[in-house]
N, CA, C and O atoms as a GROMACS GRO file, in nm:
protein
  632
    1MET      N    1  -0.303  -0.271   3.164
    1MET     CA    2  -0.177  -0.348   3.171
    1MET      C    3  -0.140  -0.414   3.052
    1MET      O    4  -0.028  -0.462   3.068
    2ARG      N    5  -0.188  -0.440   2.935
    2ARG     CA    6  -0.183  -0.459   2.785
    2ARG      C    7  -0.120  -0.338   2.732
    2ARG      O    8  -0.031  -0.341   2.647
    3ALA      N    9  -0.158  -0.256   2.772
    3ALA     CA   10  -0.108  -0.113   2.719
    3ALA      C   11   0.007  -0.068   2.784
    3ALA      O   12   0.084  -0.004   2.713
    4LEU      N   13   0.040  -0.085   2.902
    4LEU     CA   14   0.191  -0.076   2.942
    4LEU      C   15   0.284  -0.155   2.874
    4LEU      O   16   0.392  -0.109   2.836
    5THR      N   17   0.243  -0.292   2.851
    5THR     CA   18   0.345  -0.370   2.780
    5THR      C   19   0.393  -0.322   2.648
    5THR      O   20   0.507  -0.291   2.611
    6LEU      N   21   0.263  -0.324   2.576
    6LEU     CA   22   0.262  -0.298   2.464
    6LEU      C   23   0.356  -0.150   2.433
    6LEU      O   24   0.415  -0.152   2.325
    7SER      N   25   0.374  -0.025   2.516
    7SER     CA   26   0.455   0.091   2.526
    7SER      C   27   0.576   0.031   2.566
    7SER      O   28   0.664   0.093   2.508
    8ALA      N   29   0.620  -0.048   2.628
    8ALA     CA   30   0.733  -0.103   2.663
    8ALA      C   31   0.810  -0.177   2.524
    8ALA      O   32   0.921  -0.142   2.482
    9LEU      N   33   0.744  -0.263   2.477
    9LEU     CA   34   0.769  -0.338   2.347
    9LEU      C   35   0.813  -0.231   2.255
    9LEU      O   36   0.932  -0.236   2.221
   10THR      N   37   0.729  -0.125   2.202
   10THR     CA   38   0.725  -0.002   2.124
   10THR      C   39   0.846   0.094   2.150
   10THR      O   40   0.896   0.166   2.064
   11LEU      N   41   0.886   0.085   2.276
   11LEU     CA   42   1.016   0.170   2.320
   11LEU      C   43   1.131   0.090   2.252
   11LEU      O   44   1.233   0.142   2.205
   12SER      N   45   1.098  -0.055   2.251
   12SER     CA   46   1.210  -0.155   2.269
   12SER      C   47   1.246  -0.150   2.054
   12SER      O   48   1.357  -0.155   2.001
   13ILE      N   49   1.146  -0.144   2.000
   13ILE     CA   50   1.164  -0.134   1.874
   13ILE      C   51   1.188  -0.043   1.838
   13ILE      O   52   1.274  -0.059   1.752
   14VAL      N   53   1.151   0.112   1.854
   14VAL     CA   54   1.224   0.230   1.832
   14VAL      C   55   1.338   0.229   1.851
   14VAL      O   56   1.413   0.287   1.772
   15ALA      N   57   1.379   0.173   1.946
   15ALA     CA   58   1.589   0.164   1.959
   15ALA      C   59   1.629   0.093   1.867
   15ALA      O   60   1.735   0.123   1.812
   16ALA      N   61   1.561  -0.011   1.828
   16ALA     CA   62   1.608  -0.102   1.751
   16ALA      C   63   1.652  -0.060   1.597
   16ALA      O   64   1.748  -0.102   1.532
   17LEU      N   65   1.531   0.056   1.551
   17LEU     CA   66   1.536   0.151   1.425
   17LEU      C   67   1.666   0.221   1.464
   17LEU      O   68   1.777   0.175   1.437
   18ILE      N   69   1.642   0.349   1.538
   18ILE     CA   70   1.757   0.398   1.558
   18ILE      C   71   1.908   0.356   1.566
   18ILE      O   72   2.013   0.414   1.535
   19SER      N   73   1.881   0.232   1.618
   19SER     CA   74   2.051   0.193   1.594
   19SER      C   75   2.106   0.166   1.488
   19SER      O   76   2.228   0.154   1.478
   20GLY      N   77   2.006   0.148   1.370
   20GLY     CA   78   2.054   0.188   1.251
   20GLY      C   79   2.047   0.041   1.161
   20GLY      O   80   2.037  -0.061   1.228
   21THR      N   81   2.050   0.030   1.041
   21THR     CA   82   2.027  -0.053   0.954
   21THR      C   83   2.090  -0.051   0.833
   21THR      O   84   2.105   0.060   0.783
   22CYS      N   85   2.124  -0.128   0.784
   22CYS     CA   86   2.214  -0.140   0.610
   22CYS      C   87   2.123  -0.121   0.489
   22CYS      O   88   2.036  -0.203   0.519
   23PHE      N   89   2.091  -0.078   0.392
   23PHE     CA   90   2.021  -0.087   0.275
   23PHE      C   91   2.081  -0.047   0.169
   23PHE      O   92   2.168   0.034   0.200
   24ALA      N   93   2.073  -0.077  -0.009
   24ALA     CA   94   2.073  -0.066  -0.048
   24ALA      C   95   2.022   0.037  -0.142
   24ALA      O   96   1.937  -0.032  -0.200
   25GLY      N   97   2.016   0.130  -0.187
   25GLY     CA   98   1.927   0.243  -0.271
   25GLY      C   99   1.943   0.364  -0.205
   25GLY      O  100   2.031   0.392  -0.123
   26GLU      N  101   1.833   0.449  -0.254
   26GLU     CA  102   1.821   0.588  -0.182
   26GLU      C  103   1.721   0.553  -0.001
   26GLU      O  104   1.642   0.466   0.036
   27ARG      N  105   1.763   0.637   0.043
   27ARG     CA  106   1.724   0.636   0.175
   27ARG      C  107   1.624   0.701   0.224
   27ARG      O  108   1.638   0.823   0.220
   28ILE      N  109   1.510   0.654   0.277
   28ILE     CA  110   1.366   0.728   0.264
   28ILE      C  111   1.316   0.720   0.442
   28ILE      O  112   1.333   0.623   0.515
   29ALA      N  113   1.267   0.822   0.472
   29ALA     CA  114   1.226   0.826   0.595
   29ALA      C  115   1.102   0.883   0.630
   29ALA      O  116   1.076   0.983   0.563
   30GLY      N  117   0.988   0.842   0.739
   30GLY     CA  118   0.905   0.933   0.709
   30GLY      C  119   0.814   0.862   0.868
   30GLY      O  120   0.843   0.791   0.964
   31SER      N  121   0.672   0.947   0.806
   31SER     CA  122   0.532   0.860   0.949
   31SER      C  123   0.419   0.872   0.900
   31SER      O  124   0.374   0.966   0.834
   32ASN      N  125   0.361   0.753   0.940
   32ASN     CA  126   0.214   0.733   0.914
   32ASN      C  127   0.161   0.781   1.023
   32ASN      O  128   0.209   0.767   1.135
   33ALA      N  129   0.036   0.853   0.992
   33ALA     CA  130  -0.060   0.919   1.167
   33ALA      C  131  -0.183   0.868   1.105
   33ALA      O  132  -0.200   0.882   0.984
   34TYR      N  133  -0.280   0.803   1.188
   34TYR     CA  134  -0.394   0.736   1.150
   34TYR      C  135  -0.496   0.732   1.279
   34TYR      O  136  -0.465   0.746   1.398
   35PHE      N  137  -0.611   0.713   1.230
   35PHE     CA  138  -0.685   0.720   1.344
   35PHE      C  139  -0.723   0.548   1.383
   35PHE      O  140  -0.771   0.469   1.301
   36LEU      N  141  -0.695   0.519   1.502
   36LEU     CA  142  -0.701   0.352   1.505
   36LEU      C  143  -0.852   0.305   1.473
   36LEU      O  144  -0.954   0.358   1.518
   37ASN      N  145  -0.845   0.183   1.378
   37ASN     CA  146  -0.954   0.108   1.372
   37ASN      C  147  -0.901  -0.020   1.417
   37ASN      O  148  -0.808  -0.074   1.357
   38GLU      N  149  -0.969  -0.083   1.545
   38GLU     CA  150  -0.889  -0.215   1.577
   38GLU      C  151  -0.939  -0.308   1.661
   38GLU      O  152  -0.933  -0.292   1.783
   39GLN      N  153  -0.981  -0.389   1.619
   39GLN     CA  154  -1.056  -0.504   1.693
   39GLN      C  155  -0.986  -0.604   1.745
   39GLN      O  156  -0.894  -0.652   1.679
   40ILE      N  157  -1.018  -0.657   1.882
   40ILE     CA  158  -0.939  -0.748   1.939
   40ILE      C  159  -1.008  -0.852   2.025
   40ILE      O  160  -1.085  -0.802   2.107
   41TRP      N  161  -1.001  -0.968   2.026
   41TRP     CA  162  -1.068  -1.047   2.045
   41TRP      C  163  -0.984  -1.129   2.152
   41TRP      O  164  -0.866  -1.124   2.120
   42ASN      N  165  -1.002  -1.201   2.263
   42ASN     CA  166  -0.917  -1.260   2.325
   42ASN      C  167  -0.960  -1.389   2.331
   42ASN      O  168  -1.079  -1.417   2.341
   43THR      N  169  -0.839  -1.501   2.325
   43THR     CA  170  -0.839  -1.609   2.268
   43THR      C  171  -0.815  -1.698   2.423
   43THR      O  172  -0.862  -1.812   2.429
   44GLY      N  173  -0.758  -1.653   2.516
   44GLY     CA  174  -0.768  -1.727   2.632
   44GLY      C  175  -0.601  -1.716   2.692
   44GLY      O  176  -0.504  -1.693   2.619
   45LYS      N  177  -0.595  -1.738   2.832
   45LYS     CA  178  -0.501  -1.762   2.865
   45LYS      C  179  -0.373  -1.604   2.817
   45LYS      O  180  -0.252  -1.606   2.794
   46GLY      N  181  -0.449  -1.515   2.818
   46GLY     CA  182  -0.354  -1.385   2.765
   46GLY      C  183  -0.300  -1.393   2.630
   46GLY      O  184  -0.190  -1.364   2.583
   47THR      N  185  -0.389  -1.431   2.590
   47THR     CA  186  -0.350  -1.408   2.444
   47THR      C  187  -0.488  -1.364   2.352
   47THR      O  188  -0.599  -1.350   2.402
   48GLY      N  189  -0.457  -1.346   2.212
   48GLY     CA  190  -0.568  -1.253   2.174
   48GLY      C  191  -0.540  -1.248   2.026
   48GLY      O  192  -0.424  -1.276   1.994
   49PHE      N  193  -0.637  -1.213   1.916
   49PHE     CA  194  -0.607  -1.198   1.759
   49PHE      C  195  -0.685  -1.023   1.768
   49PHE      O  196  -0.776  -0.978   1.837
   50TRP      N  197  -0.598  -0.962   1.663
   50TRP     CA  198  -0.570  -0.850   1.633
   50TRP      C  199  -0.623  -0.826   1.480
   50TRP      O  200  -0.612  -0.921   1.402
   51MET      N  201  -0.676  -0.716   1.440
   51MET     CA  202  -0.728  -0.688   1.322
   51MET      C  203  -0.739  -0.564   1.318
   51MET      O  204  -0.792  -0.515   1.417
   52GLN      N  205  -0.692  -0.455   1.191
   52GLN     CA  206  -0.710  -0.338   1.196
   52GLN      C  207  -0.717  -0.303   1.027
   52GLN      O  208  -0.668  -0.359   0.929
   53ASN      N  209  -0.786  -0.207   1.042
   53ASN     CA  210  -0.821  -0.115   0.940
   53ASN      C  211  -0.805   0.038   0.928
   53ASN      O  212  -0.903   0.112   0.936
   54ASN      N  213  -0.688   0.082   0.910
   54ASN     CA  214  -0.673   0.235   0.978
   54ASN      C  215  -0.607   0.319   0.861
   54ASN      O  216  -0.520   0.283   0.781
   55PHE      N  217  -0.674   0.449   0.873
   55PHE     CA  218  -0.642   0.555   0.761
   55PHE      C  219  -0.638   0.699   0.799
   55PHE      O  220  -0.706   0.772   0.869
   56GLY      N  221  -0.518   0.712   0.716
   56GLY     CA  222  -0.455   0.861   0.787
   56GLY      C  223  -0.405   0.928   0.706
   56GLY      O  224  -0.477   0.963   0.613
   57THR      N  225  -0.262   0.973   0.708
   57THR     CA  226  -0.208   1.046   0.600
   57THR      C  227  -0.060   0.988   0.624
   57THR      O  228  -0.053   0.904   0.714
   58PHE      N  229   0.040   1.015   0.570
   58PHE     CA  230   0.184   1.038   0.599
   58PHE      C  231   0.277   1.119   0.564
   58PHE      O  232   0.259   1.148   0.446
   59GLU      N  233   0.382   1.179   0.613
   59GLU     CA  234   0.466   1.285   0.618
   59GLU      C  235   0.619   1.231   0.576
   59GLU      O  236   0.655   1.142   0.654
   60VAL      N  237   0.688   1.253   0.505
   60VAL     CA  238   0.824   1.246   0.471
   60VAL      C  239   0.915   1.301   0.535
   60VAL      O  240   0.862   1.408   0.566
   61THR      N  241   1.035   1.303   0.586
   61THR     CA  242   1.142   1.330   0.645
   61THR      C  243   1.232   1.324   0.520
   61THR      O  244   1.258   1.427   0.458
   62GLU      N  245   1.275   1.215   0.486
   62GLU     CA  246   1.375   1.216   0.367
   62GLU      C  247   1.350   1.127   0.269
   62GLU      O  248   1.285   1.023   0.283
   63GLY      N  249   1.403   1.168   0.162
   63GLY     CA  250   1.373   1.078   0.102
   63GLY      C  251   1.281   1.127  -0.061
   63GLY      O  252   1.220   1.233  -0.049
   64PRO      N  253   1.268   1.063  -0.194
   64PRO     CA  254   1.209   1.090  -0.299
   64PRO      C  255   1.026   1.103  -0.319
   64PRO      O  256   0.964   1.132  -0.422
   65LEU      N  257   0.966   1.066  -0.163
   65LEU     CA  258   0.843   1.066  -0.190
   65LEU      C  259   0.711   1.150  -0.166
   65LEU      O  260   0.689   1.171  -0.047
   66ASP      N  261   0.657   1.181  -0.218
   66ASP     CA  262   0.553   1.289  -0.189
   66ASP      C  263   0.451   1.276  -0.065
   66ASP      O  264   0.385   1.173  -0.054
   67PRO      N  265   0.442   1.353   0.006
   67PRO     CA  266   0.320   1.302   0.143
   67PRO      C  267   0.189   1.307   0.071
   67PRO      O  268   0.178   1.378  -0.029
   68GLY      N  269   0.071   1.222   0.123
   68GLY     CA  270  -0.021   1.205   0.103
   68GLY      C  271  -0.115   1.118   0.181
   68GLY      O  272  -0.076   1.094   0.295
   69PRO      N  273  -0.233   1.065   0.147
   69PRO     CA  274  -0.298   0.949   0.241
   69PRO      C  275  -0.221   0.788   0.229
   69PRO      O  276  -0.153   0.741   0.138
   70VAL      N  277  -0.266   0.726   0.370
   70VAL     CA  278  -0.222   0.616   0.367
   70VAL      C  279  -0.310   0.526   0.409
   70VAL      O  280  -0.382   0.588   0.487
   71GLU      N  281  -0.355   0.393   0.401
   71GLU     CA  282  -0.436   0.332   0.457
   71GLU      C  283  -0.340   0.197   0.492
   71GLU      O  284  -0.233   0.165   0.441
   72CYS      N  285  -0.427   0.124   0.609
   72CYS     CA  286  -0.314   0.009   0.613
   72CYS      C  287  -0.392  -0.094   0.683
   72CYS      O  288  -0.468  -0.037   0.762
   73HIS      N  289  -0.405  -0.223   0.688
   73HIS     CA  290  -0.485  -0.343   0.706
   73HIS      C  291  -0.396  -0.435   0.721
   73HIS      O  292  -0.297  -0.452   0.649
   74GLY      N  293  -0.432  -0.507   0.827
   74GLY     CA  294  -0.339  -0.605   0.878
   74GLY      C  295  -0.435  -0.702   1.027
   74GLY      O  296  -0.532  -0.659   1.090
   75SER      N  297  -0.374  -0.820   1.043
   75SER     CA  298  -0.383  -0.904   1.166
   75SER      C  299  -0.294  -0.971   1.205
   75SER      O  300  -0.183  -0.987   1.155
   76GLY      N  301  -0.348  -1.022   1.317
   76GLY     CA  302  -0.193  -1.133   1.375
   76GLY      C  303  -0.294  -1.158   1.539
   76GLY      O  304  -0.408  -1.156   1.584
   77PHE      N  305  -0.168  -1.178   1.574
   77PHE     CA  306  -0.170  -1.237   1.723
   77PHE      C  307  -0.094  -1.162   1.848
   77PHE      O  308  -0.013  -1.072   1.829
   78TRP      N  309  -0.126  -1.206   1.966
   78TRP     CA  310  -0.051  -1.064   2.059
   78TRP      C  311  -0.064  -1.195   2.211
   78TRP      O  312  -0.173  -1.251   2.231
   79THR      N  313   0.022  -1.217   2.275
   79THR     CA  314   0.071  -1.297   2.369
   79THR      C  315   0.062  -1.225   2.458
   79THR      O  316   0.044  -1.104   2.446
   80GLU      N  317   0.077  -1.304   2.591
   80GLU     CA  318   0.107  -1.258   2.754
   80GLU      C  319   0.066  -1.136   2.748
   80GLU      O  320   0.143  -1.047   2.784
   81PHE      N  321  -0.044  -1.108   2.708
   81PHE     CA  322  -0.128  -0.942   2.772
   81PHE      C  323  -0.067  -0.786   2.672
   81PHE      O  324  -0.068  -0.666   2.700
   82GLY      N  325  -0.016  -0.869   2.539
   82GLY     CA  326   0.044  -0.782   2.474
   82GLY      C  327   0.213  -0.793   2.437
   82GLY      O  328   0.275  -0.754   2.338
   83ALA      N  329   0.262  -0.868   2.572
   83ALA     CA  330   0.411  -0.878   2.550
   83ALA      C  331   0.491  -0.904   2.419
   83ALA      O  332   0.607  -0.863   2.411
   84SER      N  333   0.430  -0.973   2.316
   84SER     CA  334   0.434  -1.045   2.210
   84SER      C  335   0.358  -1.044   2.082
   84SER      O  336   0.310  -1.143   2.028
   85VAL      N  337   0.353  -0.916   2.035
   85VAL     CA  338   0.263  -0.903   1.882
   85VAL      C  339   0.319  -0.972   1.793
   85VAL      O  340   0.439  -0.945   1.787
   86THR      N  341   0.285  -1.052   1.716
   86THR     CA  342   0.311  -1.110   1.557
   86THR      C  343   0.189  -1.057   1.454
   86THR      O  344   0.078  -1.038   1.504
   87GLY      N  345   0.210  -1.036   1.315
   87GLY     CA  346   0.131  -1.015   1.245
   87GLY      C  347   0.175  -0.960   1.109
   87GLY      O  348   0.296  -0.950   1.089
   88ASP      N  349   0.091  -0.925   1.017
   88ASP     CA  350   0.133  -0.867   0.875
   88ASP      C  351  -0.009  -0.820   0.852
   88ASP      O  352  -0.112  -0.822   0.918
   89GLY      N  353   0.022  -0.783   0.748
   89GLY     CA  354  -0.079  -0.676   0.657
   89GLY      C  355  -0.046  -0.577   0.531
   89GLY      O  356   0.068  -0.602   0.494
   90ILE      N  357  -0.087  -0.503   0.474
   90ILE     CA  358  -0.062  -0.390   0.372
   90ILE      C  359  -0.064  -0.288   0.399
   90ILE      O  360  -0.132  -0.256   0.497
   91CYS      N  361  -0.006  -0.206   0.340
   91CYS     CA  362  -0.040  -0.054   0.368
   91CYS      C  363  -0.031   0.053   0.197
   91CYS      O  364   0.061   0.074   0.119
   92ILE      N  365  -0.130   0.084   0.200
   92ILE     CA  366  -0.133   0.115   0.048
   92ILE      C  367  -0.104   0.312   0.041
   92ILE      O  368  -0.202   0.382   0.066
   93TYR      N  369   0.019   0.374   0.010
   93TYR     CA  370   0.015   0.506   0.036
   93TYR      C  371   0.023   0.570  -0.119
   93TYR      O  372   0.076   0.507  -0.211
   94GLY      N  373  -0.025   0.677  -0.132
   94GLY     CA  374  -0.090   0.819  -0.230
   94GLY      C  375  -0.207   0.766  -0.249
   94GLY      O  376  -0.274   0.694  -0.174
   95ASN      N  377  -0.234   0.814  -0.381
   95ASN     CA  378  -0.389   0.839  -0.434
   95ASN      C  379  -0.363   0.833  -0.569
   95ASN      O  380  -0.251   0.842  -0.619
   96GLY      N  381  -0.511   0.811  -0.651
   96GLY     CA  382  -0.516   0.838  -0.820
   96GLY      C  383  -0.408   0.688  -0.854
   96GLY      O  384  -0.393   0.589  -0.782
   97GLN      N  385  -0.360   0.712  -0.958
   97GLN     CA  386  -0.269   0.618  -1.053
   97GLN      C  387  -0.105   0.629  -0.949
   97GLN      O  388  -0.009   0.552  -0.948
   98ASP      N  389  -0.125   0.731  -0.888
   98ASP     CA  390   0.036   0.732  -0.820
   98ASP      C  391   0.055   0.675  -0.664
   98ASP      O  392   0.081   0.760  -0.579
   99THR      N  393   0.042   0.536  -0.622
   99THR     CA  394   0.034   0.468  -0.542
   99THR      C  395   0.167   0.354  -0.529
   99THR      O  396   0.234   0.318  -0.626
  100PHE      N  397   0.182   0.320  -0.422
  100PHE     CA  398   0.272   0.250  -0.380
  100PHE      C  399   0.231   0.136  -0.273
  100PHE      O  400   0.202   0.182  -0.162
  101THR      N  401   0.225   0.002  -0.285
  101THR     CA  402   0.228  -0.090  -0.150
  101THR      C  403   0.332  -0.159  -0.136
  101THR      O  404   0.423  -0.192  -0.213
  102LEU      N  405   0.296  -0.188   0.031
  102LEU     CA  406   0.401  -0.243   0.090
  102LEU      C  407   0.364  -0.375   0.169
  102LEU      O  408   0.242  -0.371   0.185
  103ARG      N  409   0.400  -0.454   0.208
  103ARG     CA  410   0.402  -0.547   0.294
  103ARG      C  411   0.471  -0.559   0.409
  103ARG      O  412   0.593  -0.564   0.401
  104TYR      N  413   0.404  -0.565   0.537
  104TYR     CA  414   0.468  -0.534   0.632
  104TYR      C  415   0.445  -0.657   0.730
  104TYR      O  416   0.334  -0.711   0.728
  105THR      N  417   0.547  -0.705   0.816
  105THR     CA  418   0.539  -0.809   0.910
  105THR      C  419   0.593  -0.762   1.034
  105THR      O  420   0.690  -0.686   1.034
  106SER      N  421   0.538  -0.804   1.143
  106SER     CA  422   0.539  -0.768   1.295
  106SER      C  423   0.636  -0.880   1.342
  106SER      O  424   0.620  -0.999   1.316
  107ASN      N  425   0.743  -0.827   1.416
  107ASN     CA  426   0.844  -0.919   1.482
  107ASN      C  427   0.826  -0.898   1.656
  107ASN      O  428   0.823  -0.802   1.733
  108PRO      N  429   0.816  -1.018   1.665
  108PRO     CA  430   0.764  -0.972   1.818
  108PRO      C  431   0.910  -0.919   1.882
  108PRO      O  432   0.997  -0.960   1.806
  109GLY      N  433   0.967  -0.849   1.986
  109GLY     CA  434   1.088  -0.772   2.046
  109GLY      C  435   1.126  -0.724   1.958
  109GLY      O  436   1.201  -0.635   1.999
  110ARG      N  437   1.123  -0.721   1.774
  110ARG     CA  438   1.222  -0.625   1.720
  110ARG      C  439   1.094  -0.534   1.629
  110ARG      O  440   0.971  -0.532   1.636
  111ALA      N  441   1.212  -0.451   1.532
  111ALA     CA  442   1.118  -0.339   1.430
  111ALA      C  443   1.020  -0.446   1.331
  111ALA      O  444   1.047  -0.556   1.284
  112ALA      N  445   0.920  -0.378   1.324
  112ALA     CA  446   0.850  -0.441   1.229
  112ALA      C  447   0.931  -0.424   1.053
  112ALA      O  448   0.982  -0.325   1.000
  113THR      N  449   0.914  -0.551   1.008
  113THR     CA  450   0.988  -0.508   0.843
  113THR      C  451   0.865  -0.494   0.729
  113THR      O  452   0.758  -0.555   0.722
  114TRP      N  453   0.913  -0.402   0.652
  114TRP     CA  454   0.829  -0.402   0.534
  114TRP      C  455   0.883  -0.408   0.404
  114TRP      O  456   0.991  -0.350   0.391
  115GLU      N  457   0.840  -0.458   0.312
  115GLU     CA  458   0.872  -0.462   0.126
  115GLU      C  459   0.781  -0.399   0.024
  115GLU      O  460   0.677  -0.450  -0.017
  116ILE      N  461   0.812  -0.324   0.000
  116ILE     CA  462   0.734  -0.286  -0.178
  116ILE      C  463   0.670  -0.370  -0.269
  116ILE      O  464   0.735  -0.399  -0.369
  117ILE      N  465   0.567  -0.412  -0.259
  117ILE     CA  466   0.555  -0.524  -0.366
  117ILE      C  467   0.443  -0.487  -0.451
  117ILE      O  468   0.389  -0.575  -0.518
  118ASP      N  469   0.398  -0.353  -0.456
  118ASP     CA  470   0.351  -0.310  -0.583
  118ASP      C  471   0.385  -0.135  -0.558
  118ASP      O  472   0.402  -0.074  -0.453
  119ALA      N  473   0.388  -0.078  -0.723
  119ALA     CA  474   0.428   0.076  -0.727
  119ALA      C  475   0.337   0.127  -0.867
  119ALA      O  476   0.380   0.082  -0.973
  120THR      N  477   0.252   0.190  -0.871
  120THR     CA  478   0.205   0.286  -1.013
  120THR      C  479   0.209   0.410  -1.018
  120THR      O  480   0.228   0.475  -0.915
  121GLY      N  481   0.193   0.461  -1.122
  121GLY     CA  482   0.176   0.586  -1.192
  121GLY      C  483   0.345   0.629  -1.163
  121GLY      O  484   0.439   0.561  -1.203
  122LYS      N  485   0.354   0.717  -1.111
  122LYS     CA  486   0.510   0.780  -1.102
  122LYS      C  487   0.592   0.677  -1.001
  122LYS      O  488   0.713   0.701  -0.989
  123TYR      N  489   0.556   0.600  -0.949
  123TYR     CA  490   0.608   0.554  -0.842
  123TYR      C  491   0.663   0.399  -0.906
  123TYR      O  492   0.736   0.323  -0.844
  124ALA      N  493   0.602   0.370  -1.060
  124ALA     CA  494   0.617   0.252  -1.106
  124ALA      C  495   0.728   0.242  -1.147
  124ALA      O  496   0.794   0.324  -1.210
  125GLY      N  497   0.765   0.097  -1.097
  125GLY     CA  498   0.895   0.028  -1.083
  125GLY      C  499   1.021   0.046  -0.946
  125GLY      O  500   1.137   0.008  -0.931
  126MET      N  501   0.927   0.121  -0.868
  126MET     CA  502   0.997   0.132  -0.754
  126MET      C  503   0.986   0.024  -0.625
  126MET      O  504   0.887  -0.009  -0.560
  127THR      N  505   1.150  -0.024  -0.610
  127THR     CA  506   1.115  -0.170  -0.491
  127THR      C  507   1.175  -0.109  -0.352
  127THR      O  508   1.215   0.007  -0.352
  128GLY      N  509   1.181  -0.171  -0.258
  128GLY     CA  510   1.239  -0.121  -0.138
  128GLY      C  511   1.177  -0.206  -0.026
  128GLY      O  512   1.067  -0.260  -0.036
  129SER      N  513   1.260  -0.212   0.085
  129SER     CA  514   1.264  -0.277   0.218
  129SER      C  515   1.305  -0.169   0.354
  129SER      O  516   1.392  -0.082   0.355
  130GLY      N  517   1.257  -0.190   0.411
  130GLY     CA  518   1.289  -0.117   0.560
  130GLY      C  519   1.228  -0.167   0.700
  130GLY      O  520   1.156  -0.267   0.702
  131LYS      N  521   1.248  -0.122   0.772
  131LYS     CA  522   1.194  -0.143   0.903
  131LYS      C  523   1.103  -0.009   0.958
  131LYS      O  524   1.120   0.110   0.930
  132SER      N  525   0.989  -0.079   1.055
  132SER     CA  526   0.925   0.067   1.114
  132SER      C  527   0.855   0.037   1.251
  132SER      O  528   0.822  -0.081   1.260
  133ALA      N  529   0.828   0.102   1.342
  133ALA     CA  530   0.773   0.083   1.475
  133ALA      C  531   0.639   0.169   1.508
  133ALA      O  532   0.644   0.280   1.455
  134THR      N  533   0.539   0.149   1.572
  134THR     CA  534   0.415   0.205   1.584
  134THR      C  535   0.422   0.219   1.724
  134THR      O  536   0.466   0.140   1.808
  135ARG      N  537   0.350   0.385   1.742
  135ARG     CA  538   0.351   0.422   1.847
  135ARG      C  539   0.251   0.492   1.862
  135ARG      O  540   0.205   0.544   1.761
  136GLN      N  541   0.182   0.516   1.996
  136GLN     CA  542   0.099   0.600   2.028
  136GLN      C  543   0.164   0.736   2.099
  136GLN      O  544   0.259   0.736   2.178
  137THR      N  545   0.093   0.851   2.053
  137THR     CA  546   0.155   0.943   2.137
  137THR      C  547   0.054   0.984   2.253
  137THR      O  548  -0.048   0.922   2.285
  138ASP      N  549   0.085   1.061   2.289
  138ASP     CA  550   0.026   1.134   2.487
  138ASP      C  551  -0.118   1.160   2.399
  138ASP      O  552  -0.216   1.100   2.440
  139GLU      N  553  -0.133   1.239   2.290
  139GLU     CA  554  -0.272   1.267   2.274
  139GLU      C  555  -0.346   1.150   2.187
  139GLU      O  556  -0.468   1.145   2.172
  140GLY      N  557  -0.258   1.060   2.134
  140GLY     CA  558  -0.325   0.977   2.063
  140GLY      C  559  -0.404   0.861   2.133
  140GLY      O  560  -0.494   0.797   2.080
  141ILE      N  561  -0.349   0.840   2.282
  141ILE     CA  562  -0.434   0.781   2.356
  141ILE      C  563  -0.570   0.830   2.393
  141ILE      O  564  -0.667   0.757   2.411
  142LYS      N  565  -0.568   0.986   2.405
  142LYS     CA  566  -0.715   1.005   2.444
  142LYS      C  567  -0.824   1.009   2.315
  142LYS      O  568  -0.944   1.014   2.339
  143ILE      N  569  -0.774   1.005   2.182
  143ILE     CA  570  -0.851   1.030   2.070
  143ILE      C  571  -0.816   0.898   1.966
  143ILE      O  572  -0.866   0.892   1.854
  144ARG      N  573  -0.729   0.800   2.016
  144ARG     CA  574  -0.682   0.654   1.933
  144ARG      C  575  -0.659   0.720   1.788
  144ARG      O  576  -0.738   0.742   1.696
  145ILE      N  577  -0.492   0.750   1.802
  145ILE     CA  578  -0.460   0.798   1.735
  145ILE      C  579  -0.296   0.732   1.705
  145ILE      O  580  -0.208   0.779   1.778
  146ARG      N  581  -0.260   0.644   1.620
  146ARG     CA  582  -0.140   0.575   1.597
  146ARG      C  583  -0.040   0.649   1.483
  146ARG      O  584  -0.060   0.704   1.375
  147VAL      N  585   0.095   0.615   1.578
  147VAL     CA  586   0.178   0.678   1.446
  147VAL      C  587   0.287   0.570   1.406
  147VAL      O  588   0.326   0.492   1.493
  148THR      N  589   0.329   0.566   1.294
  148THR     CA  590   0.407   0.419   1.231
  148THR      C  591   0.532   0.514   1.224
  148THR      O  592   0.492   0.620   1.176
  149ASP      N  593   0.656   0.520   1.250
  149ASP     CA  594   0.753   0.582   1.200
  149ASP      C  595   0.867   0.443   1.124
  149ASP      O  596   0.911   0.341   1.179
  150TRP      N  597   0.890   0.501   0.961
  150TRP     CA  598   0.968   0.400   0.882
  150TRP      C  599   1.082   0.474   0.862
  150TRP      O  600   1.093   0.596   0.873
  151VAL      N  601   1.207   0.354   0.815
  151VAL     CA  602   1.293   0.415   0.749
  151VAL      C  603   1.338   0.255   0.645
  151VAL      O  604   1.313   0.134   0.655
  152GLY      N  605   1.402   0.327   0.568
  152GLY     CA  606   1.414   0.212   0.441
  152GLY      C  607   1.486   0.280   0.350
  152GLY      O  608   1.533   0.394   0.361
  153GLU      N  609   1.494   0.196   0.250
  153GLU     CA  610   1.588   0.234   0.105
  153GLU      C  611   1.523   0.215   0.012
  153GLU      O  612   1.480   0.100   0.025
  154VAL      N  613   1.477   0.267  -0.103
  154VAL     CA  614   1.412   0.234  -0.215
  154VAL      C  615   1.488   0.272  -0.361
  154VAL      O  616   1.560   0.371  -0.370
  155GLU      N  617   1.466   0.198  -0.452
  155GLU     CA  618   1.525   0.200  -0.599
  155GLU      C  619   1.424   0.239  -0.675
  155GLU      O  620   1.312   0.216  -0.630
  156PHE      N  621   1.434   0.315  -0.825
  156PHE     CA  622   1.362   0.369  -0.906
  156PHE      C  623   1.360   0.271  -1.015
  156PHE      O  624   1.474   0.294  -1.055
  157ARG      N  625   1.326   0.198  -1.078
  157ARG     CA  626   1.363   0.116  -1.217
  157ARG      C  627   1.222   0.128  -1.286
  157ARG      O  628   1.103   0.113  -1.257
  158LYS      N  629   1.322   0.175  -1.427
  158LYS     CA  630   1.222   0.184  -1.478
  158LYS      C  631   1.222   0.071  -1.652
  158LYS      O  632   1.121   0.068  -1.723
   0.00000   0.00000   0.00000
C-alpha cells in the first residue's frame, strides 16, 4: 500500500518538474540510477523514519557536466503510509579531484530541491540549484533500482 502511495506522489512530483522552473545560468538535466540501499523504521500510526546510502551512476542529457559515478546519502520521515515524504541529504557526483556535492531536500507533494554546496577540480567555483524527482522503473522494482531525474541551472565562477 505504501509503495502505491509513493508512486502517486512520484507522479505528481514529475509533473511539477515538467511544468517548468525559472533559473539563472546554464541549464542542466540528467538522471541518476542507483541500487537502492534503504532502511525503514516504523515509528507508529502509519509513520516512519527512512535512511539511505545509494551508489550508482549519472547521465547528463543537457549541459556542461560529464557523466560518472554518484553517491547519495540521506534520511527523513514518511507519514500516512508514504503519502508525505520529508528529508534531506547530499549527493556527490564525479570521482577523484573532479567532484561536486549538492544538498537536497524532499518536499511533501512537490519536487525535491537541490543546491550545489561544494565543487572541486574542473568543477571548482560551480554553483547552482534545481529540482529533482525520484522514481522506480518496472525493472527497478524487481532488482531495487531507483532513478532520480534532475533539472536546474549552474554557473561556473573562477
